[in-house]
Structures are given as C-alpha cells and as structure tokens.
C-alpha positions in Angstrom: 0.0 0.0 0.0 1.4 3.4 -0.9 1.5 6.0 1.8 1.6 9.7 1.5 3.3 12.3 3.6 0.9 15.2 4.3 2.8 18.4 5.3 0.4 20.9 6.8 0.9 24.7 6.8 4.7 24.9 7.1 4.6 28.7 6.4 6.8 31.6 7.3 3.9 33.4 8.9 4.1 31.0 11.9 7.5 32.5 12.7 5.7 35.7 13.7 5.7 35.1 17.5 4.4 38.6 18.1 1.2 37.5 16.4 0.9 33.9 17.5 2.6 33.9 20.9 5.0 31.4 22.5 5.6 28.1 20.8 6.9 24.7 21.5 9.1 22.2 19.7 11.8 24.1 17.9 12.8 20.8 16.2 9.6 20.8 14.1 11.1 22.2 10.9 14.1 19.9 11.0 11.9 16.9 11.6 9.6 17.8 8.8 12.6 18.3 6.5 13.9 14.8 7.5 10.5 13.3 6.7 10.4 15.1 3.3 13.9 13.8 2.5 13.0 10.2 3.4 9.8 10.3 1.4 11.6 11.9 -1.6 14.3 9.3 -1.4 11.8 6.4 -1.4 9.7 8.0 -4.2 6.6 8.1 -2.0 4.0 10.8 -2.5 4.4 14.2 -0.7 1.3 16.4 -0.3 2.0 20.0 0.7 -0.9 21.9 2.3 -0.9 25.7 2.5 -3.3 27.8 4.5 -4.5 30.8 2.5 -6.2 32.9 5.2 -9.1 35.0 3.9 -8.5 37.5 6.7 -6.8 40.7 5.8 -3.9 41.3 8.2 -3.3 37.6 8.8 0.3 36.6 8.4 -1.1 33.7 6.3 -3.1 35.9 3.9 -2.1 35.2 0.2 -0.8 38.8 -0.1 1.4 38.5 3.0 5.0 37.4 2.9 4.2 34.9 5.7 2.0 32.9 3.3 5.2 31.5 1.8 6.3 28.0 2.7 9.4 27.6 4.9 12.6 26.9 3.0 12.7 23.1 3.6 9.2 22.7 2.2 9.4 25.3 -0.5 12.4 23.4 -2.0 10.2 20.3 -2.6 8.3 19.6 -5.8 5.1 18.1 -4.2 3.0 15.5 -5.8 0.1 17.9 -5.1 -0.2 21.3 -3.4 -3.5 21.8 -1.6 -4.6 25.3 -0.8 -7.1 25.7 2.0 -8.8 28.4 4.1 -10.1 26.3 6.9 -8.6 23.8 9.4 -8.9 20.6 7.4 -6.8 19.7 4.4 -9.8 17.7 3.2 -11.6 21.0 2.5 -9.0 22.5 0.1 -8.3 22.8 -3.6 -7.7 20.4 -5.2 -9.8 17.9 -3.4 -7.4 15.9 -1.2 -9.7 12.9 -0.7 -10.3 12.5 -4.5 -6.5 12.8 -5.2 -5.8 10.1 -2.6 -8.6 7.8 -3.8 -7.5 8.1 -7.5 -4.1 6.8 -6.4 -5.3 4.1 -4.0 -3.5 5.8 -1.1 -4.9 4.7 2.3 -2.0 5.3 4.6 -1.2 8.9 5.7 1.6 10.3 7.7 0.8 13.9 8.9 3.1 16.6 10.2 3.2 20.4 10.3 1.6 23.4 12.1 -0.5 23.8 14.3 -0.6 20.6 16.2 -4.0 21.2 17.8 -5.6 23.0 14.9 -5.0 22.0 11.3 -2.9 18.9 12.0 -5.5 17.5 14.5 -8.5 18.4 12.4 -7.0 16.8 9.3 -6.0 13.7 11.3 -9.5 13.4 12.8 -11.2 13.7 9.4 -8.7 11.2 7.8 -9.4 8.7 10.6 -13.2 9.2 10.1 -12.8 8.7 6.4 -11.1 5.3 7.0 -7.5 6.2 6.3 -4.7 4.6 8.3 -3.3 7.8 10.0 0.0 8.4 11.7 1.0 11.7 13.3 4.7 12.5 13.8 4.2 14.5 16.9 7.7 15.9 17.1 7.3 17.1 13.5 4.5 19.4 14.6 4.3 22.5 16.7 1.7 25.0 18.1 1.4 28.0 20.2 0.2 28.9 23.8 -3.6 29.5 23.8 -5.8 31.4 26.2 -9.5 32.1 25.8 -12.8 32.6 27.5 -15.0 29.5 27.4 -18.7 29.7 28.3 -19.4 28.0 31.6 -15.7 27.4 32.3 -14.1 30.8 32.4 -10.6 31.7 31.3 -8.7 28.6 30.0 -5.0 28.7 29.3 -2.8 26.0 27.9 0.9 26.1 26.9 2.0 24.9 23.5 3.5 21.8 25.1 0.3 21.0 26.9 -1.7 21.4 23.7 0.6 19.1 21.9 0.3 16.4 24.6 -3.5 16.8 24.7 -3.8 16.5 20.9 -1.6 13.4 21.0 -3.7 11.9 23.8 -7.0 12.6 22.0 -5.9 11.4 18.6 -4.4 8.2 19.9 -7.0 7.3 22.6 -9.9 8.3 20.3 -8.7 5.9 17.6 -8.1 8.7 15.0 -4.3 8.2 14.6 -1.1 6.5 15.9 1.3 8.9 17.5 5.0 8.4 16.7 8.3 10.2 16.7 10.0 11.2 13.5 12.8 8.7 14.2 10.3 5.9 14.1 9.5 6.8 10.4 13.1 7.2 9.2 
C-alpha cells in the first residue's frame, strides 16, 4: 500500500511570534525536513498543504510574505499542493480525498503546524474517512492558547500542553497513531 506524507501549513507566517505567541518544539522544521527527505528518497507521494487565510492582516493571507512556505518545504516539488482556508486539508483545492482515492493511497503520515488546529483536524477527518493515520508529533508545533470559554471561564494551555492533549485525544480516540520522526526514518 502506498502511503503519502501530508505536510500541513509549514509557512513563514508562523515564525511571527508577536502575532501567535510562545511556541513549543523548535525541532519541528528539522523533523519535517527529515521526513520530506525520506519520502523523496523512497519516491513516496508528498502532499504540501498551504493555509490561505481570507482574513486581511493575517500573516497567512495570500498577499502577506508569511504565506510563503518555509525553505525546507518550498524546496520540494510536491505531488500535489493543496490550498485551504479552513482547518482541514480535506476542504481544500484540489480535493485531497479525491486525489488520494485516485491513487489508492490509504496510509497517511501527517506533520506540520498547528498541532492542535489544522494537524489535529486533518488527522481526525482522515481517521473518520477510513484512512490509516500516523502523526509524527515531534514534526508538529503549536502556540500557547488562552480564551474565555462559556461555563468554564478563562482557559490557558501552553503549546507543550496542547501538543500532549492532541496526541492523547488522537491516539486514545482511535483517530491516529502517534509516533516520533525517528520511528519513520
């Protein structure tokens, strides 16, 4: 069975910590680069996903310099580039599910940014669609998050806590296996 590497939103705009806040896992980009190198060497499909925010002022808006892919990802000639404006890569253009189905790909390895947003949403959808999903947790990263939640009050989580919570939910919920990059190399 052919498997595909799905690289989510590895864009320069996520380097803007004044906009996003504190982050975790500084090894993310190097781990993503190692996965890309391995997939390329083996001739397995690489899917690059780019978030094109519809919000003016977003570092990920198509007119913003932050919309550009980070160097390690920009250097790759992907098998397909999916552009999206929501959390799930399955709601992008071209249609990711159709592309995977046409090629008989049922095994997905997912990495990228943000762990608890687009990576998690894509992994959950992929699991629900019947794909065999693996998330390389150390090839993801996210940012601290604080917000008011009705009935709960102010909730704050560090990026490291959010990564751990995502890993727990994906694994224990049966959506995906959680592995380290080294396990895939």
